[in-house]
N, C-alpha and C positions, 0 to 999 in steps of 0.2 A: 483879636483873640487868637492865641496860639495853643496848640496841643503838644505836650512833651511826653515821650515814652521813656520812662525811667526803669522799666522792668529789667533791663540788662544790668542794672546796678545792684539788684537783690535788695538786701536790707540796709544798704549803705547809700540811699538816695537823698537823704535829708539835706546834706550839704549842697549837692547839685541843685536841688529844688530851690534853696535859698539864693544861690548864685543867680539862677535864672530870674527869680523875682526881683533881685537887686538890679538887674539889667533892664527891667521893663519900666515903662513910664507909669506915672501915677494915674490911677483909674483903669489901667490895663487889666484884662482878665486872662488868666492862664489855666489850662486844663492839664493835670498831671495824671499819668497812669503808672501804677506800680503794682508789684506782687504783694499779696496780703499774707500768705502763709498762715500764721496763727492769729491773725487779726490785730496783733499788737501794733503793726505799722499804721493802721487806720487811726487809732487814738494818738499815737506819737506824732503823726503828720499834722493832725488837728492842733495838738499842743504846740508844735514848732511854729505853725502859722500864727496862732494866737499870740505866742511870746514875741514874734517878730512885729506884731501890731497890724497885721493884714487881716482881711476878711475871708473866712471860709464860706463860700456861697452854697456849695453843694458837695456831698460825699455819697458815692453810691457804688454798689458792686457792679462791675462790668461783666464778669463771667465767673466761673468757679475759682479761678486763681488770681484774678486781677481786680483792682479797685481804681476808681478815678475820683479826683477832687477838683473842684473849681475854686480858684483863688482870685480875689481882686486886690490889687495893690492900692492901698488907701492912705499910706503915710509917706512923707518925703524922706529922703536920705538925710541923715544927720552928719554934718561935717565935723 
């Protein structure tokens, strides 16, 4: 399990989050922290994870400005 702080990317963290998951092994769990602002990144991150075919295990408010999600990679890479 690895934790990744994506707060420095602002609202443009989705691509980096997908890159990180692409590089992890099947069954690996990753924790991502990002800024929430108007809360739209919370739903968008859940949608991005679902569209990629991975499992969103948890999503919670870390503090007043930040959110964390826990993602498990459950599908293999398609060649």
